[in-house]
Structure formats: C-alpha cells, structure tokens
N, C-alpha and C positions, 0 to 999 in steps of 0.2 A: 516656227518652223523646225521643224526635220524631217529625213532622211525619208520617214513610210511618206508623209505629203508629198514630197517632191518624187519619189519614186510612184507617188499613185500617177500624180501629175501627167509624168511621160506615157507611165503607162494607157492613161487614156488619151492623151495625143497622139501616141502614135496608132490605137485600134482606132478612133476619129472616135469614139462612144465608147460608154458605161458599160454598155450591152457586152458589147464586144470585149471589151476592157475583162471584166468581173467574168467571163469563158474561157479566159485566154490564161486567166491568173489564180480561176477559182474562189476571188473574194468578191463580196456581194455588193449590188450596185451602189446598196446604202452607204455599207463603207467605202468606196469609193468614191463617192461622191460628199459625204462628210469629210474626206481628208480633204479632198480638192476646194472646197468650199476653206477649211479651215485656214488653207494655206494662202487661198483669197484675202483674206481675213484679215491674217498675221503681215500680210503685200500690203493691204491697201486698194490693191488692183485686182477686177477682172479679168479670170486668163481663159475664158471660155466663153462665147456666144452660146446658149442655150437654144436652140430649137423645143420639137416634139422629139423629134426622134434623131436628133444629132448631134452633134457640138463642134464647134469650131472656134480654132486659137483667134484666140484677141490679136491685134499687133506687140502688145503688151509678151506674149506666152511666148513663141518664139524668141527674143530677146530674153528673157527666164533660162529657156529652157537650152539656150548657145551659150548663158554669161559664164563669165569667168567664177561667181561666188557658187552654182551650183556644179561647176568643174572642178571644184574646190571642195567643196562639201563630198562629193559622190570619192572624191581620190580621197579625201579623211577618212572618210567610213569605209573605203575598202582597206587602208592602211591598218584601221583599228583592226576587222575580221580577221587579215592576217598576222596581227601581233595578236590579238585573243585564240588562235586558235595554236599558238605555241606555247599558250601557258597551260590550255588543258592536260 
C-alpha cells in the first residue's frame, strides 16, 4: 500500500466514480482503476462495489478512509514533503 493508492482511492470515492475522478485529476481512468485494485489486493478487501456506470463504497471503504492508519499515512507524507522542500 502506498500513498498514490490511498490518494487515488479517496479521489474516486469523493467523486463517486472513475470518470469524474479522471476529469478532476487529469489521470486516466485505467491508472486510477489499477491503483485502487492494487490497494484492494494489498488489503485483501473490496473497497468499492462496481456497477456499469458507477461505484459505491462497500462498508469497508469508509472505515479505511476515516481510519487512523490512513490519517497517519497522510500526515507522514505531508511531513516528508515539507522536509524535502527544505532540502532543495
């Protein structure tokens, strides 16, 4: 599990689908899908119920999104970016 996978998960969850998330972020739907599938594989759970034109969070999705690990990972990455900025 990496930060890109987590951030793409949040992007898709926030926008309610891959097409909307793709338009918003400028990333391809295939890239977003691949990252979310990799995250699901690493966790061993499904985060989205996929329909033909939409996705919906499973009961696990909101748990991950609001959970302490997710918040810690994001906080850590923000700290790392801040520290790296000072090194440049």
